[in-house]
Backbone and ligand atoms as CSV (ligand in chain L), in Angstrom:
chain,resi,resn,atom,element,x,y,z
A,1,MET,N,N,3.372,54.345,-0.592
A,1,MET,CA,C,2.938,53.354,0.394
A,1,MET,C,C,1.921,52.432,-0.260
A,2,LYS,N,N,2.168,51.146,-0.113
A,2,LYS,CA,C,1.319,50.164,-0.796
A,2,LYS,C,C,-0.093,50.105,-0.205
A,3,PHE,N,N,-0.166,49.968,1.105
A,3,PHE,CA,C,-1.468,49.728,1.740
A,3,PHE,C,C,-2.164,51.042,2.098
A,4,ASP,N,N,-2.405,51.855,1.084
A,4,ASP,CA,C,-3.103,53.113,1.354
A,4,ASP,C,C,-4.606,52.913,1.231
A,5,SER,N,N,-5.351,53.996,1.389
A,5,SER,CA,C,-6.811,53.856,1.478
A,5,SER,C,C,-7.457,53.346,0.188
A,6,ASN,N,N,-6.718,53.400,-0.933
A,6,ASN,CA,C,-7.297,52.896,-2.194
A,6,ASN,C,C,-6.949,51.437,-2.448
A,7,TYR,N,N,-6.095,50.874,-1.604
A,7,TYR,CA,C,-5.600,49.529,-1.878
A,7,TYR,C,C,-6.497,48.471,-1.262
A,8,MET,N,N,-6.720,47.407,-2.012
A,8,MET,CA,C,-7.501,46.295,-1.479
A,8,MET,C,C,-6.594,45.080,-1.305
A,9,ILE,N,N,-6.463,44.645,-0.074
A,9,ILE,CA,C,-5.648,43.461,0.221
A,9,ILE,C,C,-6.363,42.222,-0.328
A,10,THR,N,N,-5.600,41.355,-1.017
A,10,THR,CA,C,-6.139,40.059,-1.460
A,10,THR,C,C,-5.166,38.966,-0.992
A,11,MET,N,N,-5.483,37.730,-1.318
A,11,MET,CA,C,-4.665,36.613,-0.826
A,11,MET,C,C,-3.206,36.694,-1.306
A,12,LYS,N,N,-2.957,37.388,-2.421
A,12,LYS,CA,C,-1.573,37.467,-2.897
A,12,LYS,C,C,-0.706,38.297,-1.946
A,13,ASP,N,N,-1.334,39.094,-1.106
A,13,ASP,CA,C,-0.596,39.907,-0.129
A,13,ASP,C,C,-0.332,39.159,1.178
A,14,ILE,N,N,-1.022,38.028,1.356
A,14,ILE,CA,C,-0.924,37.316,2.646
A,14,ILE,C,C,0.347,36.465,2.685
A,15,ILE,N,N,1.159,36.714,3.704
A,15,ILE,CA,C,2.404,35.960,3.919
A,15,ILE,C,C,2.044,34.578,4.472
A,16,ARG,N,N,2.641,33.536,3.887
A,16,ARG,CA,C,2.323,32.167,4.304
A,16,ARG,C,C,3.405,31.594,5.209
A,17,GLU,N,N,3.030,30.551,5.938
A,17,GLU,CA,C,3.973,29.899,6.856
A,17,GLU,C,C,5.231,29.502,6.088
A,18,GLY,N,N,6.349,29.572,6.768
A,18,GLY,CA,C,7.638,29.319,6.122
A,18,GLY,C,C,8.406,30.609,5.943
A,19,ASP,N,N,7.688,31.724,5.841
A,19,ASP,CA,C,8.341,33.028,5.737
A,19,ASP,C,C,8.796,33.458,7.137
A,20,PRO,N,N,10.100,33.804,7.265
A,20,PRO,CA,C,10.611,34.122,8.611
A,20,PRO,C,C,9.917,35.300,9.294
A,21,ILE,N,N,9.289,36.196,8.528
A,21,ILE,CA,C,8.659,37.358,9.183
A,21,ILE,C,C,7.547,36.916,10.142
A,22,LEU,N,N,6.930,35.752,9.848
A,22,LEU,CA,C,5.869,35.268,10.738
A,22,LEU,C,C,6.432,34.722,12.050
A,23,ARG,N,N,7.748,34.558,12.111
A,23,ARG,CA,C,8.383,33.998,13.303
A,23,ARG,C,C,9.121,35.043,14.128
A,24,GLU,N,N,9.021,36.296,13.695
A,24,GLU,CA,C,9.671,37.378,14.441
A,24,GLU,C,C,8.649,38.091,15.314
A,25,ALA,N,N,9.082,38.501,16.504
A,25,ALA,CA,C,8.221,39.369,17.318
A,25,ALA,C,C,8.198,40.740,16.643
A,26,THR,N,N,7.005,41.296,16.514
A,26,THR,CA,C,6.867,42.584,15.810
A,26,THR,C,C,7.279,43.755,16.700
A,27,LYS,N,N,7.590,44.859,16.044
A,27,LYS,CA,C,8.006,46.082,16.754
A,27,LYS,C,C,6.801,46.953,17.075
A,28,GLU,N,N,6.876,47.637,18.205
A,28,GLU,CA,C,5.778,48.528,18.602
A,28,GLU,C,C,5.594,49.637,17.570
A,29,VAL,N,N,4.348,50.030,17.408
A,29,VAL,CA,C,3.990,51.108,16.482
A,29,VAL,C,C,4.201,52.440,17.213
A,30,ALA,N,N,4.748,53.431,16.518
A,30,ALA,CA,C,4.995,54.744,17.134
A,30,ALA,C,C,3.682,55.483,17.361
A,31,LEU,N,N,3.628,56.183,18.502
A,31,LEU,CA,C,2.446,56.985,18.849
A,31,LEU,C,C,2.861,58.445,18.977
A,32,PRO,N,N,1.997,59.400,18.652
A,32,PRO,CA,C,0.696,59.192,18.038
A,32,PRO,C,C,0.829,58.519,16.671
A,33,LEU,N,N,-0.228,57.836,16.278
A,33,LEU,CA,C,-0.207,57.043,15.049
A,33,LEU,C,C,0.000,57.918,13.822
A,34,SER,N,N,0.796,57.427,12.884
A,34,SER,CA,C,0.956,58.128,11.608
A,34,SER,C,C,-0.277,57.847,10.758
A,35,GLU,N,N,-0.524,58.715,9.810
A,35,GLU,CA,C,-1.636,58.491,8.870
A,35,GLU,C,C,-1.421,57.172,8.136
A,36,GLU,N,N,-0.154,56.888,7.839
A,36,GLU,CA,C,0.188,55.654,7.132
A,36,GLU,C,C,-0.253,54.419,7.931
A,37,ASP,N,N,0.068,54.404,9.215
A,37,ASP,CA,C,-0.306,53.242,10.034
A,37,ASP,C,C,-1.826,53.109,10.159
A,38,LYS,N,N,-2.514,54.243,10.224
A,38,LYS,CA,C,-3.983,54.169,10.278
A,38,LYS,C,C,-4.557,53.617,8.972
A,39,GLU,N,N,-3.960,54.017,7.853
A,39,GLU,CA,C,-4.444,53.511,6.560
A,39,GLU,C,C,-4.183,52.013,6.425
A,40,ILE,N,N,-3.019,51.588,6.910
A,40,ILE,CA,C,-2.717,50.147,6.876
A,40,ILE,C,C,-3.780,49.394,7.681
A,41,MET,N,N,-4.084,49.923,8.869
A,41,MET,CA,C,-5.086,49.269,9.729
A,41,MET,C,C,-6.435,49.195,9.016
A,42,ASN,N,N,-6.822,50.278,8.372
A,42,ASN,CA,C,-8.104,50.260,7.653
A,42,ASN,C,C,-8.102,49.239,6.521
A,43,CYS,N,N,-6.989,49.123,5.819
A,43,CYS,CA,C,-6.869,48.103,4.758
A,43,CYS,C,C,-7.037,46.698,5.345
A,44,MET,N,N,-6.393,46.473,6.485
A,44,MET,CA,C,-6.457,45.150,7.118
A,44,MET,C,C,-7.883,44.820,7.543
A,45,LEU,N,N,-8.539,45.796,8.163
A,45,LEU,CA,C,-9.923,45.573,8.594
A,45,LEU,C,C,-10.824,45.329,7.384
A,46,GLN,N,N,-10.565,46.077,6.319
A,46,GLN,CA,C,-11.392,45.921,5.120
A,46,GLN,C,C,-11.228,44.531,4.512
A,47,TYR,N,N,-9.998,43.995,4.582
A,47,TYR,CA,C,-9.824,42.620,4.081
A,47,TYR,C,C,-10.756,41.673,4.824
A,48,ILE,N,N,-10.746,41.775,6.147
A,48,ILE,CA,C,-11.564,40.859,6.961
A,48,ILE,C,C,-13.042,41.005,6.589
A,49,LYS,N,N,-13.488,42.243,6.473
A,49,LYS,CA,C,-14.905,42.460,6.124
A,49,LYS,C,C,-15.214,41.936,4.724
A,50,ASN,N,N,-14.355,42.240,3.759
A,50,ASN,CA,C,-14.569,41.747,2.389
A,50,ASN,C,C,-14.618,40.222,2.363
A,51,SER,N,N,-13.723,39.606,3.156
A,51,SER,CA,C,-13.607,38.141,3.114
A,51,SER,C,C,-14.852,37.462,3.672
A,52,GLN,N,N,-15.623,38.204,4.480
A,52,GLN,CA,C,-16.851,37.633,5.050
A,52,GLN,C,C,-18.082,37.962,4.215
A,53,ASN,N,N,-17.872,38.734,3.149
A,53,ASN,CA,C,-18.971,39.068,2.240
A,53,ASN,C,C,-18.929,38.060,1.092
A,54,PRO,N,N,-19.937,37.167,1.005
A,54,PRO,CA,C,-19.855,36.054,0.045
A,54,PRO,C,C,-19.585,36.492,-1.398
A,55,GLU,N,N,-20.238,37.556,-1.868
A,55,GLU,CA,C,-20.008,37.982,-3.263
A,55,GLU,C,C,-18.584,38.494,-3.471
A,56,ARG,N,N,-18.137,39.353,-2.529
A,56,ARG,CA,C,-16.775,39.904,-2.646
A,56,ARG,C,C,-15.725,38.811,-2.507
A,57,ALA,N,N,-15.951,37.913,-1.556
A,57,ALA,CA,C,-14.987,36.831,-1.320
A,57,ALA,C,C,-14.833,35.979,-2.579
A,58,LYS,N,N,-15.954,35.730,-3.248
A,58,LYS,CA,C,-15.914,34.914,-4.462
A,58,LYS,C,C,-15.232,35.679,-5.595
A,59,LYS,N,N,-15.653,36.913,-5.765
A,59,LYS,CA,C,-15.124,37.730,-6.863
A,59,LYS,C,C,-13.607,37.909,-6.763
A,60,TYR,N,N,-13.112,38.172,-5.561
A,60,TYR,CA,C,-11.684,38.457,-5.383
A,60,TYR,C,C,-10.916,37.273,-4.803
A,61,GLN,N,N,-11.592,36.127,-4.668
A,61,GLN,CA,C,-10.981,34.904,-4.161
A,61,GLN,C,C,-10.309,35.102,-2.804
A,62,LEU,N,N,-11.087,35.604,-1.881
A,62,LEU,CA,C,-10.576,35.873,-0.538
A,62,LEU,C,C,-10.950,34.722,0.380
A,63,ARG,N,N,-9.974,34.228,1.122
A,63,ARG,CA,C,-10.294,33.211,2.132
A,63,ARG,C,C,-10.883,33.920,3.346
A,64,PRO,N,N,-12.032,33.442,3.834
A,64,PRO,CA,C,-12.644,34.126,4.975
A,64,PRO,C,C,-11.750,34.087,6.212
A,65,GLY,N,N,-11.677,35.226,6.884
A,65,GLY,CA,C,-10.904,35.305,8.114
A,65,GLY,C,C,-11.641,36.155,9.125
A,66,VAL,N,N,-11.217,36.068,10.381
A,66,VAL,CA,C,-11.813,36.909,11.426
A,66,VAL,C,C,-10.794,37.885,12.006
A,67,GLY,N,N,-9.512,37.651,11.730
A,67,GLY,CA,C,-8.488,38.548,12.248
A,67,GLY,C,C,-7.297,38.574,11.309
A,68,LEU,N,N,-6.563,39.684,11.344
A,68,LEU,CA,C,-5.373,39.809,10.499
A,68,LEU,C,C,-4.343,40.669,11.230
A,69,SER,N,N,-3.123,40.144,11.309
A,69,SER,CA,C,-2.028,40.879,11.947
A,69,SER,C,C,-1.124,41.464,10.876
A,70,ALA,N,N,-0.448,42.566,11.218
A,70,ALA,CA,C,0.349,43.286,10.213
A,70,ALA,C,C,1.467,42.420,9.625
A,71,ASN,N,N,2.066,41.544,10.440
A,71,ASN,CA,C,3.140,40.713,9.867
A,71,ASN,C,C,2.600,39.704,8.854
A,72,GLN,N,N,1.291,39.462,8.872
A,72,GLN,CA,C,0.707,38.582,7.854
A,72,GLN,C,C,0.617,39.262,6.488
A,73,ILE,N,N,0.818,40.575,6.444
A,73,ILE,CA,C,0.946,41.242,5.140
A,73,ILE,C,C,2.372,41.782,4.983
A,74,GLY,N,N,3.282,41.217,5.763
A,74,GLY,CA,C,4.701,41.495,5.575
A,74,GLY,C,C,5.221,42.721,6.298
A,75,LEU,N,N,4.443,43.275,7.219
A,75,LEU,CA,C,4.876,44.486,7.918
A,75,LEU,C,C,5.253,44.165,9.364
A,76,ASN,N,N,6.436,44.597,9.757
A,76,ASN,CA,C,6.896,44.345,11.124
A,76,ASN,C,C,6.330,45.418,12.054
A,77,LYS,N,N,5.041,45.296,12.333
A,77,LYS,CA,C,4.347,46.289,13.158
A,77,LYS,C,C,3.399,45.559,14.096
A,78,ARG,N,N,3.371,46.054,15.349
A,78,ARG,CA,C,2.563,45.396,16.368
A,78,ARG,C,C,1.132,45.921,16.308
A,79,MET,N,N,0.342,45.366,15.413
A,79,MET,CA,C,-1.049,45.810,15.258
A,79,MET,C,C,-1.880,44.734,14.568
A,80,PHE,N,N,-3.152,44.627,14.987
A,80,PHE,CA,C,-4.044,43.681,14.313
A,80,PHE,C,C,-5.453,44.238,14.209
A,81,ALA,N,N,-6.174,43.711,13.225
A,81,ALA,CA,C,-7.589,44.031,13.044
A,81,ALA,C,C,-8.380,42.740,13.196
A,82,ALA,N,N,-9.581,42.851,13.770
A,82,ALA,CA,C,-10.446,41.675,13.890
A,82,ALA,C,C,-11.903,42.098,13.753
A,83,TYR,N,N,-12.673,41.208,13.182
A,83,TYR,CA,C,-14.100,41.484,12.966
A,83,TYR,C,C,-14.822,40.142,12.917
A,84,PHE,N,N,-15.743,39.944,13.832
A,84,PHE,CA,C,-16.401,38.626,13.917
A,84,PHE,C,C,-17.627,38.701,14.807
A,85,THR,N,N,-18.454,37.672,14.703
A,85,THR,CA,C,-19.601,37.503,15.589
A,85,THR,C,C,-19.236,36.425,16.598
A,86,ASP,N,N,-19.472,36.696,17.884
A,86,ASP,CA,C,-19.070,35.723,18.903
A,86,ASP,C,C,-20.134,34.635,19.097
A,87,GLU,N,N,-19.897,33.754,20.066
A,87,GLU,CA,C,-20.782,32.607,20.283
A,87,GLU,C,C,-22.165,33.026,20.772
A,88,LYS,N,N,-22.301,34.297,21.205
A,88,LYS,CA,C,-23.614,34.773,21.633
A,88,LYS,C,C,-24.293,35.596,20.554
A,89,GLY,N,N,-23.650,35.697,19.395
A,89,GLY,CA,C,-24.242,36.448,18.289
A,89,GLY,C,C,-23.904,37.929,18.316
A,90,GLU,N,N,-22.987,38.328,19.211
A,90,GLU,CA,C,-22.604,39.742,19.268
A,90,GLU,C,C,-21.446,40.026,18.316
A,91,LEU,N,N,-21.562,41.174,17.641
A,91,LEU,CA,C,-20.545,41.565,16.666
A,91,LEU,C,C,-19.398,42.290,17.368
A,92,HIS,N,N,-18.180,41.912,17.011
A,92,HIS,CA,C,-16.997,42.575,17.578
A,92,HIS,C,C,-16.151,43.149,16.441
A,93,GLU,N,N,-15.621,44.347,16.675
A,93,GLU,CA,C,-14.671,44.939,15.713
A,93,GLU,C,C,-13.523,45.540,16.510
A,94,TYR,N,N,-12.288,45.141,16.191
A,94,TYR,CA,C,-11.117,45.660,16.899
A,94,TYR,C,C,-10.053,46.113,15.917
A,95,THR,N,N,-9.502,47.274,16.178
A,95,THR,CA,C,-8.331,47.754,15.442
A,95,THR,C,C,-7.357,48.213,16.526
A,96,LEU,N,N,-6.438,47.325,16.897
A,96,LEU,CA,C,-5.610,47.562,18.086
A,96,LEU,C,C,-4.123,47.677,17.745
A,97,PHE,N,N,-3.506,48.685,18.378
A,97,PHE,CA,C,-2.073,48.940,18.216
A,97,PHE,C,C,-1.369,48.598,19.522
A,98,ASN,N,N,-0.219,47.971,19.404
A,98,ASN,CA,C,0.602,47.586,20.566
A,98,ASN,C,C,-0.195,46.847,21.644
A,99,PRO,N,N,-1.006,45.869,21.244
A,99,PRO,CA,C,-1.813,45.147,22.226
A,99,PRO,C,C,-0.942,44.276,23.133
A,100,LYS,N,N,-1.366,44.182,24.377
A,100,LYS,CA,C,-0.626,43.374,25.344
A,100,LYS,C,C,-1.623,42.727,26.293
A,101,ILE,N,N,-1.464,41.430,26.532
A,101,ILE,CA,C,-2.318,40.753,27.516
A,101,ILE,C,C,-1.758,41.083,28.895
A,102,ILE,N,N,-2.555,41.777,29.714
A,102,ILE,CA,C,-2.031,42.177,31.028
A,102,ILE,C,C,-2.489,41.230,32.135
A,103,SER,N,N,-3.587,40.492,31.901
A,103,SER,CA,C,-3.956,39.442,32.853
A,103,SER,C,C,-4.864,38.437,32.150
A,104,HIS,N,N,-4.952,37.256,32.744
A,104,HIS,CA,C,-5.797,36.216,32.141
A,104,HIS,C,C,-6.318,35.274,33.204
A,105,SER,N,N,-7.382,34.568,32.864
A,105,SER,CA,C,-7.958,33.572,33.769
A,105,SER,C,C,-7.021,32.374,33.864
A,106,VAL,N,N,-7.239,31.565,34.889
A,106,VAL,CA,C,-6.541,30.276,34.957
A,106,VAL,C,C,-7.253,29.297,34.023
A,107,SER,N,N,-8.597,29.383,34.007
A,107,SER,CA,C,-9.381,28.455,33.189
A,107,SER,C,C,-9.132,28.679,31.702
A,108,MET,N,N,-9.275,27.583,30.960
A,108,MET,CA,C,-8.969,27.633,29.526
A,108,MET,C,C,-10.149,27.130,28.698
A,109,ILE,N,N,-10.069,27.394,27.416
A,109,ILE,CA,C,-11.094,26.971,26.465
A,109,ILE,C,C,-10.409,26.573,25.151
A,110,TYR,N,N,-11.186,25.984,24.280
A,110,TYR,CA,C,-10.658,25.662,22.946
A,110,TYR,C,C,-11.819,25.578,21.969
A,111,LEU,N,N,-11.500,25.732,20.704
A,111,LEU,CA,C,-12.502,25.565,19.648
A,111,LEU,C,C,-12.578,24.089,19.296
A,112,PRO,N,N,-13.790,23.491,19.323
A,112,PRO,CA,C,-13.894,22.041,19.090
A,112,PRO,C,C,-13.399,21.622,17.698
A,113,ASP,N,N,-13.447,22.531,16.736
A,113,ASP,CA,C,-12.969,22.202,15.383
A,113,ASP,C,C,-11.537,22.664,15.143
A,114,GLY,N,N,-10.849,23.101,16.203
A,114,GLY,CA,C,-9.487,23.588,16.039
A,114,GLY,C,C,-9.473,24.991,15.450
A,115,GLU,N,N,-8.287,25.494,15.162
A,115,GLU,CA,C,-8.161,26.839,14.600
A,115,GLU,C,C,-7.617,26.776,13.182
A,116,GLY,N,N,-7.823,27.857,12.459
A,116,GLY,CA,C,-7.268,27.991,11.113
A,116,GLY,C,C,-6.600,29.340,11.019
A,117,CYS,N,N,-5.916,29.566,9.887
A,117,CYS,CA,C,-5.148,30.802,9.775
A,117,CYS,C,C,-4.969,31.136,8.303
A,118,LEU,N,N,-5.099,32.406,7.958
A,118,LEU,CA,C,-4.934,32.840,6.570
A,118,LEU,C,C,-3.519,32.564,6.062
A,119,SER,N,N,-2.566,32.443,6.988
A,119,SER,CA,C,-1.177,32.193,6.602
A,119,SER,C,C,-0.850,30.704,6.516
A,120,VAL,N,N,-1.830,29.864,6.824
A,120,VAL,CA,C,-1.595,28.409,6.830
A,120,VAL,C,C,-2.577,27.757,5.852
A,121,ASP,N,N,-2.039,27.294,4.704
A,121,ASP,CA,C,-2.886,26.755,3.637
A,121,ASP,C,C,-3.167,25.272,3.806
A,122,ARG,N,N,-3.448,24.865,4.993
A,122,ARG,CA,C,-3.739,23.445,5.227
A,122,ARG,C,C,-4.503,23.350,6.532
A,123,THR,N,N,-5.182,22.237,6.706
A,123,THR,CA,C,-5.881,22.010,7.964
A,123,THR,C,C,-4.905,21.365,8.935
A,124,VAL,N,N,-4.777,21.937,10.107
A,124,VAL,CA,C,-3.937,21.312,11.134
A,124,VAL,C,C,-4.866,20.868,12.254
A,125,PRO,N,N,-5.132,19.545,12.346
A,125,PRO,CA,C,-6.080,19.087,13.360
A,125,PRO,C,C,-5.491,19.177,14.763
A,126,GLY,N,N,-6.383,19.405,15.723
A,126,GLY,CA,C,-5.948,19.431,17.124
A,126,GLY,C,C,-6.554,20.583,17.884
A,127,PHE,N,N,-6.561,20.432,19.205
A,127,PHE,CA,C,-7.104,21.490,20.063
A,127,PHE,C,C,-6.011,22.503,20.407
A,128,VAL,N,N,-6.391,23.770,20.387
A,128,VAL,CA,C,-5.476,24.856,20.735
A,128,VAL,C,C,-5.955,25.460,22.059
A,129,PRO,N,N,-5.311,25.114,23.176
A,129,PRO,CA,C,-5.771,25.651,24.466
A,129,PRO,C,C,-5.524,27.160,24.546
A,130,ARG,N,N,-6.564,27.884,24.966
A,130,ARG,CA,C,-6.468,29.349,25.119
A,130,ARG,C,C,-7.039,29.729,26.470
A,131,TYR,N,N,-6.635,30.877,26.995
A,131,TYR,CA,C,-7.248,31.356,28.230
A,131,TYR,C,C,-8.702,31.725,27.955
A,132,GLU,N,N,-9.549,31.423,28.933
A,132,GLU,CA,C,-10.979,31.704,28.763
A,132,GLU,C,C,-11.269,33.206,28.787
A,133,ARG,N,N,-10.536,33.915,29.639
A,133,ARG,CA,C,-10.727,35.368,29.745
A,133,ARG,C,C,-9.367,36.057,29.741
A,134,ILE,N,N,-9.315,37.178,29.038
A,134,ILE,CA,C,-8.073,37.974,29.045
A,134,ILE,C,C,-8.418,39.456,29.150
A,135,LYS,N,N,-7.452,40.201,29.694
A,135,LYS,CA,C,-7.543,41.671,29.649
A,135,LYS,C,C,-6.421,42.158,28.753
A,136,VAL,N,N,-6.789,42.957,27.768
A,136,VAL,CA,C,-5.812,43.452,26.802
A,136,VAL,C,C,-5.704,44.967,26.924
A,137,LYS,N,N,-4.462,45.417,27.041
A,137,LYS,CA,C,-4.203,46.853,26.999
A,137,LYS,C,C,-3.666,47.159,25.614
A,138,ALA,N,N,-4.176,48.235,25.006
A,138,ALA,CA,C,-3.771,48.566,23.641
A,138,ALA,C,C,-4.068,50.034,23.382
A,139,PHE,N,N,-3.760,50.471,22.172
A,139,PHE,CA,C,-4.151,51.812,21.743
A,139,PHE,C,C,-5.100,51.678,20.562
A,140,ASN,N,N,-6.104,52.562,20.536
A,140,ASN,CA,C,-7.063,52.517,19.436
A,140,ASN,C,C,-6.680,53.519,18.346
A,141,MET,N,N,-7.506,53.640,17.329
A,141,MET,CA,C,-7.239,54.512,16.185
A,141,MET,C,C,-7.146,55.990,16.582
A,142,ASP,N,N,-7.726,56.326,17.754
A,142,ASP,CA,C,-7.695,57.718,18.224
A,142,ASP,C,C,-6.553,57.965,19.206
A,143,ASN,N,N,-5.574,57.069,19.215
A,143,ASN,CA,C,-4.406,57.207,20.095
A,143,ASN,C,C,-4.745,57.101,21.580
A,144,GLU,N,N,-5.911,56.572,21.867
A,144,GLU,CA,C,-6.316,56.414,23.264
A,144,GLU,C,C,-5.927,55.035,23.770
A,145,GLU,N,N,-5.449,55.005,25.025
A,145,GLU,CA,C,-5.168,53.707,25.624
A,145,GLU,C,C,-6.490,53.080,26.035
A,146,VAL,N,N,-6.677,51.824,25.677
A,146,VAL,CA,C,-7.928,51.137,26.010
A,146,VAL,C,C,-7.615,49.845,26.745
A,147,LEU,N,N,-8.511,49.483,27.649
A,147,LEU,CA,C,-8.395,48.224,28.382
A,147,LEU,C,C,-9.627,47.407,28.003
A,148,ILE,N,N,-9.402,46.275,27.365
A,148,ILE,CA,C,-10.512,45.497,26.828
A,148,ILE,C,C,-10.568,44.141,27.518
A,149,LYS,N,N,-11.755,43.800,28.014
A,149,LYS,CA,C,-11.952,42.482,28.622
A,149,LYS,C,C,-12.608,41.577,27.589
A,150,LEU,N,N,-12.014,40.429,27.368
A,150,LEU,CA,C,-12.546,39.513,26.358
A,150,LEU,C,C,-12.740,38.145,26.983
A,151,LYS,N,N,-13.790,37.471,26.552
A,151,LYS,CA,C,-13.965,36.091,27.014
A,151,LYS,C,C,-14.519,35.227,25.903
A,152,GLY,N,N,-14.316,33.926,26.037
A,152,GLY,CA,C,-14.847,32.986,25.064
A,152,GLY,C,C,-14.209,33.169,23.696
A,153,TYR,N,N,-15.045,33.122,22.671
A,153,TYR,CA,C,-14.546,33.170,21.294
A,153,TYR,C,C,-13.700,34.416,21.046
A,154,SER,N,N,-14.150,35.558,21.557
A,154,SER,CA,C,-13.399,36.790,21.293
A,154,SER,C,C,-12.012,36.750,21.958
A,155,ALA,N,N,-11.908,36.082,23.106
A,155,ALA,CA,C,-10.594,35.926,23.753
A,155,ALA,C,C,-9.690,35.033,22.900
A,156,ILE,N,N,-10.279,34.030,22.260
A,156,ILE,CA,C,-9.497,33.132,21.391
A,156,ILE,C,C,-8.937,33.903,20.198
A,157,VAL,N,N,-9.804,34.701,19.567
A,157,VAL,CA,C,-9.361,35.469,18.386
A,157,VAL,C,C,-8.208,36.401,18.771
A,158,ALA,N,N,-8.369,37.113,19.874
A,158,ALA,CA,C,-7.326,38.068,20.286
A,158,ALA,C,C,-6.022,37.339,20.618
A,159,GLN,N,N,-6.118,36.172,21.276
A,159,GLN,CA,C,-4.894,35.425,21.601
A,159,GLN,C,C,-4.213,34.904,20.337
A,160,HIS,N,N,-5.010,34.476,19.348
A,160,HIS,CA,C,-4.440,34.029,18.072
A,160,HIS,C,C,-3.665,35.180,17.413
A,161,GLU,N,N,-4.264,36.382,17.411
A,161,GLU,CA,C,-3.615,37.523,16.755
A,161,GLU,C,C,-2.398,38.016,17.537
A,162,ILE,N,N,-2.508,38.078,18.853
A,162,ILE,CA,C,-1.365,38.538,19.658
A,162,ILE,C,C,-0.221,37.525,19.552
A,163,ASP,N,N,-0.558,36.243,19.453
A,163,ASP,CA,C,0.472,35.236,19.168
A,163,ASP,C,C,1.202,35.572,17.867
A,164,HIS,N,N,0.458,35.892,16.808
A,164,HIS,CA,C,1.102,36.279,15.545
A,164,HIS,C,C,2.124,37.384,15.780
A,165,LEU,N,N,1.717,38.384,16.544
A,165,LEU,CA,C,2.593,39.537,16.773
A,165,LEU,C,C,3.827,39.165,17.571
A,166,ASN,N,N,3.773,37.999,18.228
A,166,ASN,CA,C,4.930,37.494,18.970
A,166,ASN,C,C,5.648,36.379,18.211
A,167,GLY,N,N,5.280,36.164,16.953
A,167,GLY,CA,C,5.961,35.157,16.137
A,167,GLY,C,C,5.502,33.733,16.364
A,168,ILE,N,N,4.309,33.594,16.964
A,168,ILE,CA,C,3.789,32.259,17.291
A,168,ILE,C,C,2.623,31.908,16.370
A,169,LEU,N,N,2.580,30.673,15.880
A,169,LEU,CA,C,1.450,30.209,15.065
A,169,LEU,C,C,0.603,29.239,15.891
A,170,PHE,N,N,-0.693,29.155,15.536
A,170,PHE,CA,C,-1.629,28.420,16.404
A,170,PHE,C,C,-1.195,26.975,16.660
A,171,TYR,N,N,-0.573,26.348,15.649
A,171,TYR,CA,C,-0.254,24.928,15.831
A,171,TYR,C,C,0.918,24.710,16.784
A,172,ASP,N,N,1.664,25.779,17.095
A,172,ASP,CA,C,2.713,25.658,18.114
A,172,ASP,C,C,2.111,25.228,19.452
A,173,ARG,N,N,0.819,25.531,19.637
A,173,ARG,CA,C,0.164,25.267,20.926
A,173,ARG,C,C,-0.599,23.934,20.942
A,174,ILE,N,N,-0.561,23.193,19.843
A,174,ILE,CA,C,-1.208,21.885,19.792
A,174,ILE,C,C,-0.245,20.831,20.350
A,175,ASN,N,N,-0.778,19.954,21.193
A,175,ASN,CA,C,0.059,18.894,21.783
A,175,ASN,C,C,0.688,18.029,20.682
A,176,LYS,N,N,2.012,17.901,20.732
A,176,LYS,CA,C,2.743,17.212,19.656
A,176,LYS,C,C,2.466,15.699,19.640
A,177,ASP,N,N,2.301,15.102,20.837
A,177,ASP,CA,C,2.118,13.641,20.914
A,177,ASP,C,C,0.691,13.248,20.573
A,178,ASN,N,N,-0.265,13.992,21.123
A,178,ASN,CA,C,-1.671,13.724,20.829
A,178,ASN,C,C,-2.380,15.061,20.626
A,179,PRO,N,N,-2.644,15.405,19.368
A,179,PRO,CA,C,-3.187,16.745,19.077
A,179,PRO,C,C,-4.527,17.029,19.749
A,180,PHE,N,N,-5.229,15.968,20.153
A,180,PHE,CA,C,-6.537,16.191,20.782
A,180,PHE,C,C,-6.501,16.005,22.299
A,181,SER,N,N,-5.306,15.945,22.868
A,181,SER,CA,C,-5.236,15.909,24.326
A,181,SER,C,C,-5.262,17.339,24.839
A,182,LEU,N,N,-5.693,17.475,26.085
A,182,LEU,CA,C,-5.838,18.808,26.678
A,182,LEU,C,C,-4.914,18.911,27.888
A,183,PRO,N,N,-4.517,20.126,28.240
A,183,PRO,CA,C,-3.641,20.281,29.402
A,183,PRO,C,C,-4.287,19.701,30.665
A,184,GLU,N,N,-3.479,19.090,31.493
A,184,GLU,CA,C,-4.007,18.501,32.728
A,184,GLU,C,C,-3.915,19.500,33.875
A,185,ASN,N,N,-4.682,19.204,34.932
A,185,ASN,CA,C,-4.676,20.027,36.150
A,185,ASN,C,C,-5.125,21.462,35.894
A,186,VAL,N,N,-5.920,21.655,34.839
A,186,VAL,CA,C,-6.476,22.983,34.585
A,186,VAL,C,C,-7.888,22.802,34.051
A,187,SER,N,N,-8.773,23.697,34.450
A,187,SER,CA,C,-10.142,23.634,33.951
A,187,SER,C,C,-10.154,24.077,32.490
A,188,ILE,N,N,-10.587,23.185,31.611
A,188,ILE,CA,C,-10.638,23.534,30.193
A,188,ILE,C,C,-11.870,22.918,29.548
A,189,LYS,N,N,-12.570,23.735,28.748
A,189,LYS,CA,C,-13.784,23.249,28.092
A,189,LYS,C,C,-13.891,23.822,26.686
A,190,SER,N,N,-14.762,23.208,25.907
A,190,SER,CA,C,-15.005,23.681,24.540
A,190,SER,C,C,-15.820,24.973,24.585
A,191,VAL,N,N,-15.575,25.868,23.659
A,191,VAL,CA,C,-16.334,27.134,23.600
A,191,VAL,C,C,-17.801,26.881,23.260
A,192,TYR,N,N,-18.019,25.923,22.376
A,192,TYR,CA,C,-19.393,25.643,21.954
A,192,TYR,C,C,-19.896,24.367,22.607
L,1,ZN,ZN,ZN,-3.576,33.470,11.931
């Protein structure tokens, strides 16, 4: 198994746009979790942490990221890792298997600078409308079902990753005619 506990994911492992695996909906992970799937998850989380460490990122040429889905390293598995500080300065860490959005707010938000992606080697300008609040049902590393409420920046990160698991890339959600136009008849504001 490639992504075992001794393996360090680098940019050469990251699947880029154009590869059909990024356009496929991923398959659910079997429960209880195999040791292999847990090790893959730990590798993915470690990439995110390494990429945010300036010395490590420079040494291993890692592009900084806040989330990583399994299909971004070529695995057809419904799982993602995320690690980031939100707009209030709170640290979030998620390692979620078979995540599903079970409900969401009507109100929406967007990042004023748009979104980026480790699988997209270019800047795609435009606003990406996301739900302001979501409830996600998933399984954690201990095979427990968890219900997570997310809002603001953390809701954006989770929606970006769950989109990956459904074969969707962030720019699919940017208005084609005017990338900086926002959906009408819905409350939508910038996160910051
Ligand atoms: Zn992405």
